C-alpha positions in Angstrom: 15.0 -17.4 31.1 11.3 -17.6 30.3 9.0 -20.6 30.0 6.8 -20.1 26.9 3.2 -20.8 28.0 1.9 -19.8 24.6 3.6 -22.8 23.0 1.4 -25.3 24.7 -1.6 -23.2 25.9 -2.4 -20.6 23.3 -5.9 -20.1 24.8 -4.4 -19.0 28.2 -5.3 -15.4 28.8 -4.1 -14.8 32.4 -1.0 -16.1 34.3 1.2 -15.4 37.3 5.0 -14.9 37.0 8.1 -13.6 38.7 10.3 -10.9 37.3 13.8 -12.3 36.8 15.5 -9.5 34.9 15.0 -5.8 34.3 16.8 -3.5 31.9 16.4 -0.1 30.2 17.1 0.1 26.5 16.3 2.9 24.0 14.5 4.8 26.7 12.1 1.9 27.4 11.8 -0.6 30.4 12.2 -4.2 29.4 11.2 -7.0 31.8 12.0 -10.7 31.6 9.7 -13.2 33.4 10.2 -16.7 34.5 7.1 -17.7 32.5 4.9 -15.8 30.0 1.8 -16.2 27.9 2.7 -13.1 25.8 3.6 -14.1 22.3 6.7 -12.2 20.8 6.9 -11.0 17.2 7.9 -14.1 15.3 7.2 -16.1 12.1 5.3 -13.3 10.4 2.9 -12.9 13.4 2.9 -9.7 15.5 3.4 -9.7 19.3 0.7 -9.7 21.9 -0.2 -6.7 24.0 -1.9 -6.5 27.4 -1.2 -5.8 31.0 1.6 -6.9 33.4 1.6 -6.0 37.0 -0.4 -2.8 36.4 1.9 -1.7 33.5 0.9 -1.9 29.8 2.8 -4.3 27.6 3.6 -2.5 24.3 6.0 -5.0 22.7 7.3 -8.5 23.3 10.7 -9.6 22.0 12.3 -13.1 21.7 15.9 -12.1 22.0 17.2 -15.5 20.8 14.9 -15.2 17.8 16.4 -11.8 16.9 20.0 -13.0 17.5 19.3 -15.8 15.1 18.3 -13.5 12.2 20.7 -12.3 9.5 22.0 -8.9 10.2 19.9 -7.4 7.4 16.7 -8.5 9.0 17.3 -7.3 12.5 15.4 -4.3 13.6 12.5 -4.8 11.2 9.9 -5.5 13.9 7.0 -5.9 13.8 6.5 -6.0 10.0 9.4 -8.3 9.1 8.3 -10.7 6.4 9.7 -14.2 7.1 9.5 -17.6 5.5 6.4 -19.4 6.5 6.9 -20.9 10.0 10.6 -19.9 10.0 10.7 -18.6 13.5 9.8 -20.4 16.7 10.1 -23.9 15.3 12.5 -25.1 17.8 11.7 -25.8 21.4 8.8 -27.4 23.2 6.8 -25.6 25.9 9.2 -26.8 28.6 12.3 -25.3 26.8 12.9 -21.8 28.2 13.9 -18.7 26.2 14.7 -15.1 26.9 11.5 -13.2 26.3 11.6 -9.5 27.0 8.4 -7.5 27.6 8.5 -3.8 26.8 6.3 -2.0 29.3 5.2 1.6 30.0 5.8 1.4 33.7 8.4 0.0 36.1 8.9 -3.4 37.8 11.6 -4.7 40.1 13.5 -8.0 40.0 11.8 -10.6 42.2 8.3 -8.9 41.9 5.3 -11.3 41.7 3.1 -10.1 38.8 -0.1 -11.0 37.1 -0.2 -10.9 33.4 -3.3 -10.6 31.1 -3.3 -10.9 27.4 -5.3 -8.5 25.1 -7.5 -11.4 24.1 -9.3 -9.8 21.1 -5.9 -9.1 19.5 -4.6 -12.6 20.3 -7.7 -14.3 19.0 -7.6 -12.3 15.8 -4.0 -13.3 15.3 -5.0 -17.0 16.0 -7.7 -16.8 13.4 -5.5 -15.2 10.7 -2.5 -17.6 11.4 -4.6 -20.8 11.4 -6.4 -19.5 8.3 -3.1 -19.1 6.6 -2.1 -22.7 7.3 -5.4 -23.9 5.9 -5.3 -21.7 2.8 -1.6 -22.5 2.1 -2.4 -26.2 2.5 -5.4 -26.0 0.1 -3.1 -24.3 -2.6 -0.5 -27.0 -2.0 -2.8 -30.0 -2.0 -4.9 -28.9 -5.0 -2.4 -27.3 -7.3 1.1 -28.0 -5.9 1.8 -24.3 -5.1 4.3 -23.7 -2.4 3.9 -20.8 0.1 7.2 -18.9 0.3 6.4 -16.4 3.1 3.6 -15.1 5.3 2.9 -11.7 6.9 0.1 -11.0 9.4 -0.7 -7.3 9.0 -2.9 -5.0 11.1 -5.7 -4.9 8.5 -5.0 -8.0 6.3 -2.6 -10.8 5.8 -0.6 -11.9 2.8 1.1 -15.0 1.5 3.7 -15.1 -1.2 3.5 -18.1 -3.6 6.3 -19.7 -5.5 4.5 -19.3 -8.9 1.8 -17.3 -10.5 -1.7 -18.7 -9.9 -4.9 -18.2 -11.9 -8.1 -16.6 -10.6 -9.7 -20.1 -11.0 -7.0 -21.6 -8.8 -7.5 -18.9 -6.1 -11.3 -19.5 -6.2 -10.8 -23.3 -5.9 -8.3 -23.0 -3.1 -10.5 -20.6 -1.2 -13.5 -23.0 -1.6 -11.4 -25.9 -0.3 -10.0 -24.0 2.6 -13.5 -22.9 3.7 -14.7 -26.5 3.5 -12.1 -27.4 6.0 -13.1 -24.4 8.2 -16.8 -25.4 8.2 -16.0 -29.0 8.9 -14.7 -27.8 12.2 -11.6 -30.0 12.3 -9.4 -30.3 15.3 -6.2 -28.3 15.3 -3.6 -29.8 17.7 -0.1 -29.0 18.9 2.5 -31.7 19.2 6.3 -31.9 19.4 8.6 -34.2 17.5 12.4 -34.9 17.2 14.2 -34.6 13.9 14.1 -38.3 13.5 10.3 -38.4 14.0 9.8 -35.4 11.7 11.7 -37.2 8.9 8.9 -39.8 8.9 6.0 -37.4 9.0 4.2 -35.9 6.0 5.0 -32.3 6.6 3.7 -29.9 4.0 7.1 -28.3 3.7 10.6 -29.2 5.0 11.4 -27.4 8.2 14.2 -24.8 8.1 15.5 -26.0 11.5 16.4 -29.2 13.1 16.1 -30.5 16.6 12.8 -30.8 18.6 10.1 -29.1 16.5 6.6 -27.8 17.4 4.1 -29.0 14.9 0.6 -27.7 14.1 -1.7 -30.5 12.9 -5.0 -29.6 11.1 -6.8 -32.9 11.3 -6.4 -34.9 8.1 -5.4 -31.8 6.1 -2.1 -30.1 7.1 0.9 -30.8 9.2 3.5 -27.9 9.5 6.3 -26.9 11.8 5.3 -23.5 13.3 5.8 -21.5 16.5 2.7 -19.3 16.2 -0.6 -19.3 18.1 -3.6 -21.1 16.6 -7.2 -21.9 17.3 -8.1 -25.3 18.6 -10.6 -26.1 15.8 -10.9 -24.8 12.3 -14.5 -23.7 12.9 -13.1 -20.8 15.1 -11.5 -19.4 11.9 -15.0 -18.5 10.8 -14.3 -17.9 7.1 -11.3 -17.3 4.8 -11.7 -14.6 2.2 -9.1 -13.8 -0.5 -9.3 -10.0 -1.1 -6.6 -9.5 -3.8 -4.2 -11.3 -6.1 -1.1 -9.7 -7.6 2.1 -10.7 -9.3 5.1 -10.5 -7.0 8.7 -11.4 -7.7 7.9 -14.0 -10.3 5.1 -15.5 -8.2 1.8 -14.3 -6.6 1.0 -12.4 -3.5 -2.5 -13.1 -2.1 -4.1 -10.8 0.4 -6.7 -12.5 2.7 -8.7 -12.0 5.8 -10.3 -14.4 8.2 -13.0 -14.5 10.9 -13.7 -11.1 12.4 -11.6 -9.3 9.8 -13.6 -11.0 7.0 -16.9 -9.7 8.6 -15.5 -6.2 8.9 -14.3 -6.3 5.3 -17.8 -7.4 4.1 -19.4 -4.7 6.1 -17.1 -2.1 4.7 -17.7 -3.4 1.1 -21.4 -3.4 1.7 -21.4 0.2 2.9 -19.3 1.4 0.0 -21.5 -0.4 -2.6 -24.7 0.9 -1.0 -23.3 4.5 -0.8 -22.3 4.3 -4.5 -25.5 2.8 -5.7 -27.8 5.1 -3.8 -27.2 8.4 -5.7 -27.4 6.4 -9.0 -30.8 4.9 -7.9 -29.8 1.5 -9.0 -29.6 -1.9 -7.3 -26.1 -2.8 -6.1 -26.0 -5.7 -8.6 -26.5 -3.2 -11.5 -23.7 -0.9 -10.3 -20.9 -2.3 -12.6 -23.1 -1.9 -15.7 -24.3 1.6 -14.6 -20.7 2.8 -14.0 -19.6 1.4 -17.4 -22.5 3.3 -19.1 -21.7 6.5 -17.2 -18.0 6.3 -18.2 -18.9 5.8 -21.9 -21.2 8.8 -21.6 -18.5 10.8 -20.0 -16.0 10.0 -22.8 -18.6 11.0 -25.4 -19.1 14.4 -23.6 -15.4 14.9 -23.4 -15.0 14.4 -27.1 -17.8 16.9 -27.7 -16.2 19.3 -25.3 -12.8 19.0 -27.1 -14.5 19.6 -30.5 -16.3 22.7 -29.2 -13.2 24.0 -27.5 -11.2 23.7 -30.7 -13.9 25.5 -32.6 -14.0 28.3 -30.0 -10.2 28.5 -30.1 -10.3 28.9 -33.8 -12.7 31.8 -33.5 -10.6 33.3 -30.6 -7.4 33.0 -32.6 -9.0 34.6 -35.7 -10.3 37.5 -33.5 -6.9 38.0 -31.9 -5.1 37.8 -35.2 -7.3 40.6 -36.6 -6.3 42.8 -33.7 -2.6 41.8 -33.7 0.0 44.5 -33.0 2.4 45.5 -35.7 5.9 45.2 -34.2 8.6 46.0 -36.7 7.4 44.2 -39.9 5.5 41.4 -38.0 2.0 41.0 -36.8 2.2 39.8 -33.2 -0.6 38.8 -30.9 -0.2 39.7 -27.2 -3.2 39.0 -25.0 -4.3 37.8 -21.5 -7.1 35.1 -21.7 -9.4 34.1 -18.9 -10.5 30.5 -18.3 -7.6 28.9 -20.1 -4.9 26.4 -19.2 -1.6 25.9 -21.0 -3.1 23.6 -23.6 -5.9 26.1 -24.3 -3.3 28.9 -24.8 -1.4 26.7 -27.2 -4.6 25.9 -29.2 -5.5 29.6 -29.5 -1.9 30.6 -30.4 -1.9 28.0 -33.2 -5.3 29.3 -34.5 -3.9 32.9 -34.5 -1.0 31.7 -36.6 -3.3 30.1 -39.1 -5.3 33.3 -39.2 -2.3 35.4 -40.3 -0.4 36.3 -37.2 3.4 35.8 -37.3 3.9 35.5 -33.6 2.0 35.3 -30.4 2.5 35.6 -26.6 -0.5 34.5 -24.6 -0.9 34.5 -20.8 -3.6 33.6 -18.4 -5.6 36.4 -16.8 -4.8 35.3 -13.2 -1.8 34.8 -11.1 0.4 32.8 -11.0 0.6 33.4 -14.7 0.9 30.7 -17.4 2.5 31.7 -20.6 2.7 30.3 -24.2 4.8 31.8 -27.0 4.7 30.8 -30.6 5.8 31.9 -34.1 4.6 31.1 -37.6 5.7 27.8 -39.0 7.9 29.4 -41.7 9.9 31.0 -38.9 10.2 34.7 -38.3 13.7 36.3 -37.9 13.9 37.8 -34.4 11.2 35.9 -32.7 12.4 32.9 -30.6 9.5 31.5 -28.5 11.8 29.5 -26.2 14.1 32.5 -25.5 11.0 34.7 -24.8 9.5 32.3 -22.3 12.9 31.7 -20.6 13.6 35.4 -20.2 10.1 36.0 -18.7 10.4 33.1 -16.4 13.8 34.2 -15.2 12.5 37.7 -14.6 9.2 36.9 -12.8 10.3 33.8 -10.8 8.6 31.0 -12.9 9.9 28.1 -14.9 9.6 27.4 -18.6 11.2 27.0 -22.0 10.8 25.2 -25.3 11.6 25.4 -29.0 12.0 28.5 -31.1 8.6 27.9 -32.6 6.7 27.0 -29.5 7.4 27.3 -25.8 5.5 27.5 -22.5 6.0 28.3 -18.8 4.3 28.8 -15.6 4.4 30.1 -12.0 5.2 33.7 -13.1 4.5 35.9 -10.0 3.4 39.1 -11.7 0.3 40.9 -13.1 -0.6 39.5 -16.5 -0.4 43.0 -18.1 3.1 43.4 -16.6 4.2 40.1 -18.2 2.8 41.1 -21.6 4.5 44.5 -21.4 7.8 42.7 -20.8 7.1 40.2 -23.6 6.4 43.1 -26.0 9.8 44.7 -25.1 11.6 41.4 -25.7 9.9 40.9 -29.1 10.7 44.5 -30.2 14.3 44.0 -29.1 14.6 40.8 -31.1 13.0 42.2 -34.2 15.3 45.2 -34.2 18.5 43.2 -34.3 
């Protein structure tokens, strides 16, 4: 069994311990110590990493915590999303548990080992987790919004709220949370029995009973929680909400604290500067400039469509004048460069209006796109859908459509070969 040092001394970075159990599972060595400062994945917070007796600690597991989960939640480490403060509530620092350390080396039972926490990772987690308490409390205190669950991710953290919140409420809660951060209030750990807890103003009712570990943000928030936290709110640095989205009838907020907030600002600054530089505008003018450029782009697209349609009319008229006479029908068969399927359809329609009774058009490059069409009145013997399907079956592509208009693509053949096959199909159809 393991004494959990992180419960009462979250700032402790180094410790000495004795190996009390060793096992191999899933091809990895797991070690249990008589005491540890390594935090296991729990309560929405990821595990610590670091060094143990010369080996690298790659995962930390509270086996009692896993055993207590519903079967559907087991095995979701480290990204399991749990109710806020759900795990690690029970047990003071002097209550042992079975904490397993997954290492990349080997240790023997009875070995005396020194452990060292990866402090930048631990401190980052402490900033994010304490920031979550303060932000959740601000939402609760100002607007009565309950935090349903919390997840501390590798890049950002999220909280799920019980109802939808407005942008103004998010802004107000963030301002209130940062006020508490900058007042540098004390964050203390204490333990209380169920009877004592019943008389305390906890922000939310704990999900477990018995002796509880409480995190007290001076004069602002009191919550049952098993996570690691900074000792003063000033160490959080800053709390920044990055995104708000609807989620399961409520709201999911994405936020960053401390060092993550600084990195997010630096990333945003670099992106904005890189975007503004080629446009030769000040970053503050970037939104208006982008909006203007989008409007100009839409106008050019409209002009381009109009010119394309005019060109297609001319092309269709030209092709109709050169249409082949097959049976008693004038049929256009041509390979066109610089066209997509929509362009082929526009040209085919224009050729029908110019007097052709049928058309089979393909792109001039492989793989071949194809469009077949016939005059609106219908021409006995020409079935556009059947033509495209037969060509697709023969040349390995896909396609089909209605008797008056069909299209296909992916035909693996020379365009002239496809047109020759199309000509034969049309002639066969008209001769019936």
